[in-house]
N, C-alpha and C positions, 0 to 999 in steps of 0.2 A: 785507465781506460788502456786498450791496447790498440796498435797501430789500426788494425784491420776493424775497428769502428771509427776511429777518426779519418774525416773525409774532407770533402767541400761541402761548403753550406749551401743553403737555399739561395743566397745572395750571388750566386756565381762562383768567383776564384777564392773567395775569403776561407782561410782553412778553419775548420773545426775546433773548436778549443779541444785538447787532449784529456783534460781533467780540470776540478775545480780543485783551486789550491788552498785556498783558504776561505772560511767565512768569517766576517766581521761583524762584531756587534758592539755598538756605543751602548756605555754603562754610567752608573751615576757615582759608582764607589767600586774601584777596581779591586781591592782587597777582597771585599764582600761577595761579588762576582765571580771572582777566582776560587772562593771558597766552595761556592753554590756548586758550580760546574767541577770542580775536583772530588769534592765529596759524594755527589750523586750520582756523577759520570765516569770516577776514576780518570778523568782527564790529566795530565802531567803539566806542570808548570815548568815550561822550559826556556822561556827568554821574557825579560822585562826590559822595557827601552822609554825613551822620551823621543818625541819627534818635535821639532820645532825648525822654524828658518823659512826661508822665501820658497824654496822647493815644496814643503808640505803645503804651506798657506796658499800656493798656487794649485797644486793637486787637489784640495778641499774646499777651495773658492771661499777661503776664511782668511781674513788679515789676523798677523799676529798669532797665528793658532799653536797650542802647546798642548799635546796629546801624551797621557801616561797610557803605556801599552803593555799586555802580556799575551804572551802566545803559549796556547793551552795545546796537548797533543794527547791525540787517542791512537787506537790501533790503525786507523786508515783516514785521519782527518786532522786539521788543524783548526783552532777556533782562536780568531785575533778578538781580544777585549780592548777596547779604546775609551779611555776617561778623558774627556776635552776639560781641561782645566783653563784655557783661555780658547776661544770666547767660551762663557758658562751657557750649556743647553737649558732647554725647559723640557722637564718632563710631561711625556704625552701619554695616555693611555689609548693606544689606536686597536680598533674593534678589528676582528678578524676579517670583516668582509667590507673594510677601509682600502680604498687603491692605496698601494705602497705599503701596507702591510706584510709581513713575512713572519717564518717559522722555522726552527731550527728542528730537525727529527733526530733524536738520539736513541741509538739501537742498545738495550739491555738484554741480558739473559734471563733476569728474573722480574717481570714487571711487578709484580705483587708485592715482593719484598723491597723493591726501591719505593714504590708508593708508601707503603708503610713507612720508611725511614722517611720520606719527604713529607709526612703526615706528622710524625714525631718532630721532625725538624722545622715545622712551623711553616712549609710551602704553602703558597697559595694554591689551592686546590678547590677547583670548583664542578669537577666532575669525577664520577667512578670509573677505573678501566673499565672499556670495554672490548668485545670481542668482535674482530674486523675479518670477516670471510671464515674459514675454517681453522681456527684456533692461535689465530694472530690477536694480540692484545695490544692496546694502545690508550693512551691518555693524554689529555693536553693540560699542560700546566703552565704557571708563568713563573719567570724567574725574578730575583728582586728587585728588578728595573720594569716588571711587566712585560718582558718580551715571551711571547709564547712559545713554548718548548714541547713539542710532540715528543713522547716516550713511546717507544715501540718494542715488541718482543715479537720479530715476525716469525712465522713459520716457514719451510723451504720454499713454498711457491711465490712468496712475498719479500725473499732476502734480496740483498742488493744485487748480487752476483746474477740471479735469475732475471731482475727487471732488466740491467743493462745488457743483458743478450736478446731482449725482443727487441725487435724493429716494426715499422709500419706494415709491412707484409704478413708477420704474423696473425694468424687467427687466433689470438690467445687474449681474453678480455680480462681484466681486472676487478674481480669482485670485492669490492668495499663496501658491502652492506652491513650494517652496524646491526648486533643483536640486540 
């Protein structure tokens, strides 16, 4: 984000964040998840680390926490994969309508080719790609841990640059009608 977009937030003098630094996802098997995101989205595995000790326990509000971490990089994003060794988590399939659910949206150049590779690779596919608006294609898939991932091939009108340029005074609505 540029400095002219950043400003003061709705809560008075609190600064508005300039950007999202990374997205963190908790996964069950680190190597399996790294393989998924590097294979289908071309992310680079740039760092591995182990987090443990009082500071990380205090930050996560978990006693005796030990986390294996992989940091993956794309052209303009970082994805942090966290695999908790201690304490062990419980796998839960959260529906998209459940409060607290989230998804990650990955931009690809060729959705049809990505979808075909995922189908061949055994990715959990519950829907076919759909057209959103005029030419943008998208599909939701689940990663190996059941995390919802939106895969999108946007046209110019739904590009990240165009959407970031919008503000509340713009008379431009987003047409997300599904075909």
